[in-house]
C-alpha positions in Angstrom: 90.2 117.6 89.6 89.2 114.3 90.3 86.7 114.0 93.4 84.2 111.7 94.5 81.3 111.8 96.6 83.0 114.7 98.6 81.1 118.0 98.7 82.9 121.1 98.8 82.1 123.9 100.7 84.3 126.7 99.7 87.5 126.7 97.2 90.0 129.8 96.9 93.0 130.1 95.6 96.0 132.6 96.1 98.5 133.2 93.6 101.5 133.8 95.1 101.8 137.2 97.1 98.7 138.5 95.9 94.9 138.0 97.3 92.9 135.1 97.4 90.0 134.6 94.7 87.1 132.9 95.7 85.7 130.0 93.5 82.3 130.8 92.3 81.0 127.8 91.1 81.3 123.6 91.4 80.7 121.5 89.1 80.3 117.7 89.4 81.1 115.2 86.9 80.1 112.2 88.6 80.4 110.2 86.1 84.0 110.5 85.5 85.0 111.1 89.1 85.7 114.7 88.5 84.9 118.5 89.9 85.5 121.8 87.8 86.3 124.6 90.1 85.1 127.9 88.0 86.8 131.5 88.9 85.4 135.0 88.6 88.1 135.6 86.4 90.8 134.0 84.2 93.6 132.6 86.5 97.3 133.8 85.9 100.1 130.7 85.2 102.6 130.9 88.0 102.5 129.6 91.4 100.2 129.8 94.0 97.5 128.3 96.5 94.5 126.2 96.1 92.3 125.7 99.1 89.4 123.6 99.6 87.0 123.1 102.3 85.1 119.9 101.9 83.1 117.1 103.6 83.3 113.6 102.4 81.9 110.3 103.9 83.6 107.6 105.9 82.0 104.8 103.8 81.6 101.3 104.0 82.9 100.4 100.6 86.6 99.1 101.7 87.6 101.5 99.1 88.8 105.6 99.9 88.5 106.8 103.5 86.6 104.0 105.1 85.4 102.5 108.4 86.8 99.1 109.6 84.7 96.9 112.0 85.9 95.2 115.1 85.5 94.3 118.1 87.4 95.0 121.3 88.6 92.3 124.0 85.5 92.6 126.0 83.5 92.3 123.0 82.3 95.7 122.3 81.9 96.7 118.9 84.1 99.8 117.4 85.4 101.1 113.8 88.5 102.0 112.6 88.9 104.4 110.1 91.4 103.2 107.4 92.2 104.3 103.8 92.8 102.0 100.2 93.4 104.3 97.5 94.7 102.3 94.6 93.7 102.0 92.0 91.5 105.3 92.1 89.9 106.1 95.3 92.1 108.9 97.0 89.8 111.4 95.2 87.0 110.0 97.4 88.8 110.9 100.3 90.2 114.6 99.1 89.9 116.4 95.6 92.8 115.9 93.9 94.8 114.9 90.4 94.3 111.2 91.2 96.4 110.0 88.8 100.0 108.1 89.0 102.1 110.6 86.7 101.0 113.9 89.0 103.3 113.4 91.8 103.7 115.3 94.8 104.7 116.1 98.2 101.6 115.3 101.1 102.0 116.8 104.7 99.0 115.2 106.7 97.7 116.2 109.9 94.8 114.0 111.7 92.6 115.5 114.4 92.1 112.5 116.3 90.1 111.1 119.7 93.8 111.2 121.6 93.4 107.8 122.9 93.6 106.3 119.3 96.4 105.2 117.3 96.8 107.9 114.3 99.4 106.8 111.8 100.6 107.9 107.8 103.1 107.9 105.6 105.8 109.3 107.6 106.3 109.4 111.4 105.1 111.7 113.6 106.5 115.2 114.0 104.2 116.9 116.2 101.4 116.3 118.3 99.5 118.8 120.6 96.1 119.1 122.3 93.4 120.6 119.9 91.8 123.5 120.6 87.9 122.9 120.5 88.2 119.9 122.3 90.1 118.5 125.0 89.5 115.2 123.6 90.9 115.5 120.6 94.5 115.8 119.6 96.1 117.0 116.2 98.8 114.7 114.9 101.3 116.5 112.2 103.3 114.0 109.8 106.4 114.8 108.4 106.3 115.7 104.4 106.3 112.7 102.3 109.0 112.6 99.3 107.2 113.2 95.7 104.8 110.4 95.6 101.9 109.4 93.8 97.9 109.4 95.6 97.1 106.4 95.3 100.1 105.7 97.6 99.4 107.9 100.3 97.4 106.3 103.5 96.0 107.3 106.9 94.7 105.0 109.6 93.2 105.6 113.0 92.0 103.2 115.5 93.2 101.3 118.5 96.0 98.9 117.9 99.2 97.6 119.9 102.5 97.5 117.9 105.9 95.5 117.9 108.9 97.1 116.4 112.8 96.5 115.8 115.3 98.3 113.8 116.8 96.6 110.5 120.2 96.2 110.4 120.7 99.4 107.8 118.7 101.4 110.7 115.1 101.5 109.3 112.3 101.3 112.1 110.0 98.9 111.7 107.0 98.1 113.3 104.1 96.0 112.7 100.4 97.2 114.4 98.0 94.4 115.8 94.5 94.4 117.4 95.1 95.1 120.6 96.3 92.1 122.7 98.0 90.5 119.7 101.1 91.9 119.5 102.6 88.4 119.8 101.1 87.5 116.6 103.1 90.4 115.1 106.7 88.6 115.9 106.5 86.6 112.7 105.9 89.5 110.1 108.1 91.6 112.1 111.1 89.1 111.7 110.8 88.8 107.9 110.6 92.4 107.6 113.8 93.2 109.3 115.3 90.6 106.9 113.5 91.8 103.9 114.4 95.6 104.0 118.1 94.8 104.1 118.2 92.0 101.2 116.3 94.6 98.8 118.7 97.2 99.5 121.4 95.1 98.7 119.7 93.6 95.6 119.1 96.6 94.3 121.9 99.1 95.7 119.8 101.8 96.7 118.6 102.2 100.4 115.0 102.2 101.5 114.2 106.2 101.3 111.7 106.6 104.7 112.7 106.9 108.5 110.4 104.4 109.3 107.7 101.4 107.8 104.8 100.3 109.5 102.8 97.2 108.8 99.4 97.2 109.9 96.4 94.7 110.4 92.9 96.0 109.1 90.3 93.6 110.1 87.8 94.7 106.8 90.2 94.6 104.0 89.5 94.0 100.3 92.9 92.9 98.8 95.6 90.9 100.6 97.5 93.7 101.4 98.5 97.5 100.1 101.7 98.7 99.8 101.0 102.4 101.1 104.8 104.5 100.9 105.7 103.6 104.5 102.7 102.6 106.1 101.5 99.0 104.4 98.1 97.7 105.1 97.2 94.1 105.5 94.3 91.8 105.9 94.9 90.2 109.6 95.5 86.5 108.1 98.2 88.4 105.8 100.1 89.5 108.8 99.6 88.1 112.2 100.7 84.8 113.1 100.1 82.9 116.4 102.9 80.6 117.1 100.2 78.2 118.4 97.5 78.5 116.2 99.0 79.3 112.5 99.3 76.6 110.6 102.4 76.4 107.8 100.9 77.6 104.8 100.0 80.8 106.6 103.6 81.6 107.7 104.2 81.0 103.9 101.6 83.3 103.1 102.7 85.9 105.5 106.1 85.9 104.6 105.3 86.0 100.5 103.0 89.1 101.3 105.3 91.0 103.4 108.1 90.3 100.9 105.8 91.5 97.9 104.7 94.3 99.4 108.3 95.6 100.8 109.5 95.2 97.2 106.5 97.7 96.1 108.6 100.5 98.2 111.5 100.3 95.5 109.5 99.3 92.5 106.1 100.9 92.2 106.5 103.6 95.2 110.4 105.0 94.3 109.7 104.2 90.8 105.6 104.6 89.6 104.4 103.5 86.4 103.5 105.9 83.8 99.9 104.9 83.7 98.0 102.0 84.5 98.5 99.8 81.7 102.0 99.4 82.9 100.4 97.1 86.1 101.9 94.9 85.2 105.1 95.8 85.6 104.8 96.6 89.6 102.9 93.9 90.0 104.2 91.6 88.0 107.5 92.2 89.6 106.9 92.3 92.9 105.0 89.0 92.6 108.1 87.4 90.9 110.8 89.2 93.6 108.6 88.2 96.8 110.0 84.5 95.6 113.4 85.6 95.9 112.9 87.4 99.1 111.3 84.3 100.6 114.2 81.8 99.2 116.4 84.0 101.5 114.6 84.4 104.2 113.4 80.8 104.1 115.6 78.6 101.9 113.6 75.4 103.3 110.5 76.5 102.0 111.7 75.6 98.3 109.9 78.2 97.6 110.6 78.1 93.7 109.0 75.1 93.5 106.0 76.5 94.7 105.8 79.5 92.3 105.1 76.8 89.8 102.0 75.4 90.9 101.2 79.0 92.4 101.6 81.5 89.7 103.4 80.2 86.5 100.3 77.0 85.9 97.7 79.6 87.1 98.7 82.3 84.4 99.2 79.8 81.5 95.4 78.2 82.4 94.0 81.9 81.8 96.4 82.6 79.1 95.1 80.1 76.8 92.0 81.3 76.5 90.5 83.3 73.7 89.6 85.5 76.1 92.6 86.4 78.2 94.7 89.7 77.3 98.1 90.8 76.7 99.9 91.9 79.8 99.9 95.5 78.4 96.3 97.0 78.3 95.2 100.4 77.0 93.2 101.5 79.6 90.5 104.1 79.6 87.5 104.6 82.6 88.4 103.8 86.8 86.1 100.7 86.1 88.8 99.5 83.6 91.7 99.8 86.0 89.9 97.4 88.6 89.7 94.8 86.1 93.1 94.3 85.2 94.1 93.0 88.3 94.0 89.4 87.5 96.3 86.6 87.2 97.8 87.9 84.1 98.9 91.2 85.5 100.1 89.0 88.8 101.4 86.0 87.6 101.7 86.0 83.7 104.1 89.0 84.9 105.9 87.2 87.5 106.2 84.4 85.4 107.3 86.1 82.0 110.4 88.3 84.7 111.4 84.6 86.1 111.8 83.7 82.1 113.9 86.9 81.7 115.7 87.0 84.8 116.9 83.6 83.4 118.2 84.4 80.2 119.5 87.5 81.4 121.5 86.3 84.4 121.4 87.3 87.9 124.4 89.8 87.6 123.5 91.3 84.8 119.9 91.7 85.8 120.6 93.2 89.5 123.0 96.1 87.4 119.4 96.5 85.2 117.7 96.9 88.0 120.1 100.0 89.7 120.2 101.8 86.7 116.4 101.7 86.4 115.5 102.9 89.6 118.7 105.1 89.8 117.7 106.8 86.4 113.6 106.8 87.3 113.9 107.7 91.2 110.9 110.1 92.5 109.3 109.9 88.8 107.3 107.4 86.7 108.5 104.6 83.8 107.0 102.7 81.4 107.8 98.9 80.6 109.8 100.3 78.1 112.6 102.1 80.2 113.1 99.1 82.2 113.7 96.8 79.0 116.6 99.7 78.3 118.1 99.5 81.7 118.3 96.3 81.1 119.3 95.9 77.5 122.2 97.9 78.4 123.1 95.9 81.2 123.0 92.8 79.7 123.7 93.1 75.9 120.8 91.1 75.0 118.0 92.3 72.8 115.5 92.6 75.6 113.3 95.0 74.2 112.2 92.5 71.5 112.2 89.2 73.2 109.6 91.2 75.8 107.6 92.5 73.1 106.4 89.3 72.0 105.4 88.4 75.6 104.0 91.5 76.7 101.9 92.8 74.0 100.0 89.8 72.4 98.3 87.8 74.5 98.5 83.9 75.3 101.9 81.5 74.8 103.3 79.2 72.6 102.9 75.2 72.2 106.1 74.0 71.5 106.4 70.4 69.7 109.4 68.5 69.3 110.6 65.4 67.9 114.0 63.8 68.2 116.2 61.4 65.6 119.3 59.5 66.7 122.1 60.5 64.2 125.2 59.0 64.8 126.4 59.9 68.2 124.4 63.1 68.2 120.3 63.6 68.8 118.6 65.8 66.1 115.6 67.9 67.5 112.7 69.2 65.4 110.7 72.2 66.8 108.0 73.8 66.2 105.9 76.7 67.8 102.4 77.6 68.1 100.0 79.7 70.0 98.6 77.0 72.6 94.8 77.4 72.7 92.4 75.8 75.5 90.3 74.5 72.8 92.8 73.0 71.3 93.8 74.4 67.5 94.9 78.0 66.9 92.4 79.4 64.2 93.0 82.3 62.4 94.8 83.9 60.0 98.6 84.8 60.9 99.6 83.1 64.0 101.2 84.7 66.6 104.9 84.0 66.8 107.0 84.3 70.1 111.1 85.0 70.8 111.7 81.6 72.8 114.3 81.4 75.2 114.8 77.6 75.4 116.8 75.3 77.9 117.2 71.8 76.8 118.5 69.0 79.8 119.5 65.3 79.0 119.6 62.6 81.5 123.1 62.6 81.9 122.7 65.6 84.1 118.9 66.8 84.7 119.9 69.3 87.0 121.9 71.1 84.0 121.2 73.1 80.3 123.1 70.9 77.9 122.0 73.9 75.4 120.6 77.3 75.7 118.5 78.6 72.5 116.5 81.9 71.8 113.7 80.3 69.4 113.0 83.2 67.2 111.0 81.6 64.3 108.3 79.2 63.5 110.6 76.2 63.4 114.1 75.3 64.3 116.3 72.1 64.0 118.7 72.0 67.0 121.4 69.0 66.9 122.3 67.4 70.9 126.1 66.4 70.5 127.1 63.5 72.0 123.7 62.3 73.7 123.4 58.4 73.9 120.5 56.7 72.1 119.2 55.8 75.8 119.3 59.1 77.3 116.1 61.1 77.2 116.2 65.0 76.3 113.8 67.1 77.9 112.9 70.8 77.0 112.4 73.8 79.4 114.5 73.1 82.6 113.0 73.9 85.5 110.1 74.9 83.9 111.1 78.5 83.5 110.2 79.2 80.1 106.2 80.4 79.7 105.3 77.8 77.2 104.2 74.3 76.6 106.0 71.5 75.6 104.1 68.5 73.4 106.8 65.7 73.0 106.6 63.1 70.3 105.4 59.5 72.1 108.7 58.3 71.6 110.4 61.0 73.5 107.9 61.0 76.3 107.9 57.5 76.5 111.4 58.1 77.3 110.9 60.2 80.2 108.4 58.4 82.6 110.6 56.3 84.1 112.5 59.7 85.5 109.1 60.0 87.4 108.9 56.6 88.7 112.9 57.0 89.8 112.7 60.4 90.6 115.7 61.2 88.6 113.8 64.1 86.9 114.1 67.0 89.4 110.7 68.1 91.1 110.0 71.0 89.1 110.6 69.2 85.7 108.0 66.3 87.3 105.6 69.1 88.0 105.7 70.6 84.6 105.9 67.5 82.6 102.6 66.2 83.9 100.8 69.7 84.0 101.8 70.1 80.1 100.2 66.4 79.6 97.0 67.4 81.6 96.4 70.9 79.9 96.9 69.1 76.4 94.4 66.3 77.6 91.9 69.5 78.5 92.6 70.9 75.1 92.0 67.9 73.4 95.1 67.3 72.1 95.9 64.2 73.7 93.2 61.9 75.4 93.0 62.2 79.1 93.8 58.7 79.6 96.8 58.6 78.8 97.5 61.8 81.9 95.7 59.1 84.1 98.2 56.4 83.4 100.8 59.3 83.7 99.4 60.3 86.8 99.7 56.6 88.3 103.6 56.9 87.5 103.8 59.4 90.8 103.6 56.8 93.2 106.7 57.2 94.8 106.8 61.0 94.8 107.9 62.7 97.6 107.5 66.0 97.1 104.7 68.6 98.6 104.5 70.5 95.3 104.6 68.0 92.8 101.6 66.9 94.7 100.0 69.9 95.2 99.8 70.1 91.7 98.7 66.7 90.8 96.0 67.3 93.2 94.7 70.4 91.3 94.5 68.8 88.3 92.7 65.7 90.1 90.3 68.0 91.7 89.8 69.8 88.2 88.5 66.7 86.8 86.7 65.1 90.0 84.2 68.8 89.2 84.2 67.6 85.8 83.2 64.1 86.3 80.2 65.1 88.9 78.2 65.5 85.7 78.6 61.9 84.7 77.3 58.9 86.8 80.7 57.6 87.7 82.2 60.6 90.2 82.7 57.4 92.9 84.7 55.8 90.2 87.2 58.8 90.0 86.8 58.7 94.2 88.1 55.5 93.5 91.1 56.5 91.7 91.8 59.3 93.5 92.2 57.2 96.8 94.4 54.7 95.0 97.0 57.7 94.3 97.0 59.2 97.1 97.0 56.2 99.7 100.6 55.0 99.4 101.7 58.5 100.5 99.1 58.9 103.0 100.3 55.5 104.8 103.8 56.7 104.7 102.7 59.6 106.2 100.8 58.9 108.9 98.8 61.5 110.7 101.5 62.8 113.1 104.9 64.4 112.3 107.7 62.6 113.0 111.1 64.3 114.1 113.5 65.9 112.1 110.1 66.6 109.8 110.1 70.2 108.1 107.6 72.9 106.9 107.2 71.0 103.3 106.1 67.3 105.2 103.6 69.3 107.5 101.7 70.6 104.1 102.5 67.3 102.4 100.7 65.7 105.3 97.7 68.1 105.3 97.3 67.8 101.4 97.3 64.3 101.6 94.3 63.7 104.7 92.9 65.8 103.2 92.8 64.5 99.5 91.9 60.6 101.1 89.4 62.2 103.8 87.1 63.9 100.9 87.5 61.3 98.6 86.1 58.5 101.7 88.7 57.0 102.5 87.6 54.7 105.2 90.6 54.5 107.6 91.3 58.6 107.2 87.4 59.3 107.6 87.3 57.4 111.0 90.5 58.7 112.2 89.6 62.4 111.0 85.9 61.4 113.3 87.7 60.3 116.4 90.7 63.1 116.5 87.3 65.7 115.9 85.8 64.5 118.6 88.9 65.0 120.8 89.5 68.5 120.0 86.2 69.6 120.1 85.5 67.7 124.1 89.0 69.8 124.4 90.8 66.1 124.9 93.4 66.8 122.6 93.5 70.2 120.2 94.1 69.6 117.1 97.7 70.7 115.4 96.6 74.2 112.9 98.3 71.6 110.5 95.2 69.1 110.5 92.7 71.7 111.3 91.6 71.9 107.5 92.0 68.4 106.5 90.1 67.3 109.0 87.3 69.9 109.3 86.7 69.3 105.5 86.5 65.5 105.7 84.0 65.3 108.4 81.7 68.0 107.0 81.9 66.2 103.5 80.6 62.7 105.6 78.6 64.6 108.0 75.3 65.5 108.9 73.3 69.1 110.8 74.9 68.6 113.9 78.3 68.2 112.2 77.7 71.7 110.5 76.3 72.8 113.9 79.3 72.1 115.9 81.3 73.7 113.2 79.3 77.3 112.8 80.1 76.7 117.1 84.0 76.8 116.6 83.7 79.7 113.8 82.2 82.1 116.3 84.2 80.7 119.6 87.6 81.8 117.4 89.4 84.3 118.3 91.7 84.2 115.7 90.8 85.4 111.8 92.8 82.3 110.6 90.9 80.3 111.8 87.0 81.8 111.1 88.4 81.5 107.2 89.7 78.1 107.7 86.0 76.8 108.5 84.4 79.5 106.3 86.5 77.7 103.7 85.5 74.0 104.2 81.9 75.1 104.9 80.9 74.2 101.3 81.7 70.4 102.2 79.1 69.7 103.3 76.5 67.5 101.5 73.2 67.9 102.3 70.8 70.3 100.4 69.0 72.0 103.5 72.6 72.7 105.1 74.2 73.7 102.1 71.3 76.6 102.5 72.3 77.4 105.8 75.9 77.9 105.1 74.8 80.3 102.1 72.5 82.5 104.3 75.6 82.0 107.0 77.5 84.1 104.3 75.8 86.9 104.3 75.3 87.0 108.0 76.9 89.3 110.6 79.3 86.4 111.4 81.2 86.8 108.1 83.4 90.1 107.7 82.4 90.8 103.9 85.9 90.4 102.4 84.7 86.4 103.2 81.6 86.1 102.1 83.4 85.1 98.9 85.1 82.2 99.9 81.9 80.6 101.7 79.8 80.8 98.5 82.7 79.6 96.5 83.4 77.0 99.0 79.6 75.7 98.5 80.3 76.0 94.6 83.0 73.7 94.7 81.9 71.1 96.8 79.3 69.5 95.4 77.1 69.1 92.3 74.0 70.5 94.4 76.4 73.0 95.8 77.2 74.5 92.5 73.6 74.8 91.5 72.4 76.2 94.8 75.6 78.9 95.1 74.4 80.2 91.3 70.8 80.3 92.4 71.8 82.3 95.7 74.0 85.0 93.8 70.5 85.5 91.4 68.3 86.0 94.1 71.0 87.9 96.4 72.7 89.5 93.1 71.8 93.1 94.5 73.0 93.1 98.0 76.6 91.4 96.3 77.1 94.0 94.2 76.1 97.0 96.1 78.6 95.1 98.9 81.6 95.4 96.4 80.8 97.7 94.0 83.1 96.8 91.3 86.2 96.0 93.2 87.8 92.8 92.1 86.0 90.8 94.9 83.1 90.8 92.3 85.4 89.2 89.8 86.3 86.4 92.1 82.9 85.6 93.7 81.8 84.9 89.9 84.7 82.9 88.7 84.3 80.8 91.6 81.1 80.1 91.5 79.8 79.2 87.8 83.4 78.0 86.6 82.5 74.5 87.7 79.7 74.2 84.8 80.0 71.7 82.3 76.9 72.5 80.3 76.6 74.4 77.2 72.6 76.1 77.9 74.6 77.3 81.3 77.4 79.3 79.6 74.3 81.2 78.1 72.3 81.5 81.1 75.6 83.3 83.2 75.6 85.6 79.9 72.2 86.3 79.7 72.3 87.3 83.8 74.7 89.7 83.5 73.7 91.2 80.4 70.9 92.2 82.5 72.9 92.8 85.4 75.6 94.5 84.3 78.9 94.4 86.7 81.4 96.3 84.2 84.8 95.8 86.1 84.1 91.8 86.5 83.4 91.9 81.9 86.1 90.1 81.0 85.6 87.0 83.9 82.3 86.3 82.5 83.8 86.2 79.4 86.4 83.8 80.4 83.7 81.7 82.5 81.2 81.2 80.0 84.6 80.3 77.9 85.4 77.6 80.2 82.2 76.3 80.7 82.2 75.2 76.7 85.3 73.9 77.3 84.7 71.9 80.3 81.3 70.6 78.2 83.3 70.1 75.0 85.9 68.3 77.4 83.5 65.8 79.1 81.7 65.1 75.5 84.7 63.6 74.3 86.5 62.3 76.6 83.9 61.1 79.6 83.5 57.5 77.8 86.8 56.7 77.6 87.6 57.8 81.2 84.8 55.6 82.3 86.0 52.6 80.3 89.4 53.0 81.8 88.4 53.2 85.3 86.4 50.3 84.8 89.2 48.1 83.2 91.3 48.9 86.1 88.8 48.1 89.0 88.7 44.4 87.0 92.7 44.2 86.8 94.1 46.6 89.5 97.8 47.6 88.9 100.5 46.3 90.2 102.8 48.8 91.9 
């Protein structure tokens, strides 16, 4: 059976109705995390009881059964005992058959100090004094349904809670640190609205009597969907009405939606093996948006999906070192490796495309068939396709296999010709590669659901087709010569589009006059940017398009534009005209900055707050004079307690004053960090510290990252912030990682945080020899669960270097020429 870091003292087996036989040998296979028990004689097949008495360790690795450090309101350091078993760490808490398809019911009892809260998957059925020690109690929980080991959980610690009943009668509680119950209310509301939403959507009731959501101080992931006891990082669950910013609320709503979706999709029906992890994660990452859209229509969350998940997945999936959505998995370290943007974000994107292709009604019907047929069992990707195929009558498996079994996605090239009153479109598909063109024998093909819209009605598909061959001609009836034609309405299909220059020309006015819907404006700009990055078009073309966004009102469109300009800024930090691109950023962002101003206006909502923070941060970082002066003034008032900054303005102000500040500014920030009572505020400060520009201050920030002041899961964002903050920061962060590798690696032992750390710290390099240096370092300092990330990083460094060689000069010329004759807006 599986067993890791556990010492077995005695073990025995009693066949039903017979006496017990003691095991005579325990053979540990540590490499495989297994133990074999041997008995003096052959055991007879049949039912029986296996008893094991063992000792395990309450570790500091944030996996298995581990301890989480917290400080009481009076300042005393204490520990809670908590669990994190996915993917393969239940075996660190108790010997078991630790595979998702080996399901069982669990009867759990915990013996705990009587002044502590003890929780598990099910409700408490008995609590009695422990005979040997009057300070302890034995807490017994109800029997669980049939479930997988990775979803078992228990927590022992000090917590307050808020509770409510959902309208279908489930008891919902949110557990918070002591004294912070108030901060659990927002998540409680979301959870209470979400449970009935999923019950109706799946047409299957929530199967347990209660659900607890609990904030854990030291926690590696964002959250974990343990059945009936969902664990969260504090920042993914707690919201303080005064001190939490809009993006934190949105993040909490999404994470709560994600984890509660798993209670059905993952917990009630579980993947057969880790190869199908994407089904769990891709599905939950898609439906969390559906649920937030239901709870908060004012978030315009589906547009945000495109910039948060869809474009992120495409960026990774264009690499030669990407992988298919379905990956065969052997050793536990390989399981850790697939918790990446392909499983989550590409998974969610292809499910969004599938949902659009099938239609909501049939999709729901298929989901219900699937959940009903496989409840308390396991299923594979094919089983879901079969249910959806039966519900919709469409060739789901044939279409979806092209998206899950091969890596990458297509680039659709399209050109148009007016033939009398009709528009003839010629489409062709080939694999999109970050390096430009596909070099290989047989180019993979996809079955691509394509939607086509025109300026007559930009929000409606004029035609829907399934492109199932390399080339296709399509006739659009009754399209006037002056009307534009656009592919991929709503940016739902998982492909990029390259238009002929005439078609592109006709689309650009739709950006300026906003007649193209926001998500289509975003998709168009993002496709162009990635085509330039791949060397298919020139970067200058894209800069010209970016200037067409002067009238843009939409937060998400700006957010995506801002990301791409950030990537370009990082690239050009390797040149001597970095200042010129900063001027460009200021030109693009100052009109919207002036329109928004610093203070919320009456009637503004969630998205205005997000946009203001984004724009001011961008202008401040680029050194926009008026923004910098105002940020310094407001920061001073904030620090002196005259006028506390609203939560939404803190990140942009902190970033601006640090970027253009000195040692005193950094010291004030570190003091604010120490005083902050909320993890959200600590994280907010940690993420911007890397903006500090001076070499000795950068060293100070790196040292701070490994200090006791920063929680282990947050060290990564401090180092990552330094690497992304400046050219000097990038070199310093890489050197720091090499110098402190032992400590960092021991701290994250394999988990996905090590991959994130490596990615954040090296992906900004753009010199060929750096790729070699990174590769060589990890050859002598292996990190098995980050192997693929390292390959992707090296590939990205080489791609950056090629992009710089190819386009730096023409970008420079364009920026100079713009300066000489400023564009008229």
